[in-house]
C-alpha positions in Angstrom: 138.3 -8.6 -266.7 137.4 -12.1 -267.0 140.4 -15.2 -266.4 138.6 -18.2 -266.5 139.6 -21.6 -268.0 138.1 -23.5 -271.4 138.0 -26.5 -272.5 138.8 -25.9 -276.0 141.2 -23.1 -277.4 139.6 -19.5 -277.2 140.7 -16.3 -277.9 142.1 -14.4 -275.1 141.6 -17.7 -272.7 143.8 -20.0 -270.8 143.8 -23.7 -272.3 142.4 -26.4 -269.8 145.5 -27.9 -268.3 144.0 -30.9 -266.5 145.9 -34.0 -266.8 144.7 -37.3 -265.9 147.1 -40.6 -267.0 145.8 -44.3 -266.8 148.3 -47.3 -267.3 146.9 -50.5 -268.2 149.4 -53.5 -268.3 148.7 -57.2 -268.9 150.1 -60.2 -270.8 148.5 -61.7 -274.4 145.9 -64.0 -273.1 144.7 -61.9 -269.8 145.8 -64.3 -267.0 148.4 -62.3 -265.5 147.1 -58.6 -265.1 148.2 -55.8 -262.8 146.0 -53.2 -261.5 145.0 -49.9 -263.1 147.5 -47.0 -262.3 146.3 -43.6 -262.0 148.8 -41.1 -262.4 147.4 -37.2 -261.3 148.6 -34.0 -260.6 147.6 -33.8 -257.0 149.2 -35.9 -254.0 145.8 -35.5 -251.9 142.4 -35.0 -253.7 139.9 -33.4 -252.0 137.3 -35.9 -253.2 139.3 -38.9 -251.5 139.8 -37.1 -248.3 137.8 -39.4 -246.1 137.9 -42.7 -248.6 140.1 -45.5 -247.9 142.4 -45.8 -251.2 143.3 -49.6 -251.0 139.5 -50.3 -251.4 139.6 -48.7 -254.9 140.7 -51.9 -256.9 143.2 -49.6 -258.8 146.8 -47.3 -257.7 146.9 -43.9 -257.5 150.4 -41.8 -257.8 151.1 -38.5 -258.2 153.0 -36.4 -260.4 153.1 -32.5 -260.9 152.5 -33.1 -265.1 150.4 -36.5 -264.2 153.6 -37.8 -266.4 154.6 -41.7 -266.3 158.0 -41.6 -264.4 161.1 -43.9 -264.1 160.0 -44.3 -260.2 156.3 -44.8 -260.8 156.8 -47.3 -263.5 159.6 -49.0 -260.9 157.2 -49.1 -258.4 
């Protein structure tokens, strides 16, 4: 039996459920910008294991479905 993820819907295969949300916020003339917000599914990603997240220039938050929630929005 072959169980794998597919990037497009295939007969008898699971659909890929990787999610990532990006939030960009600034005013009309661009003089007031908030840092880029990235929302992913996992709190601690393996690729960021020995990396200082503050040096990215963006904020990373996690949510099980990678959705924007009220708590993340208000933060």
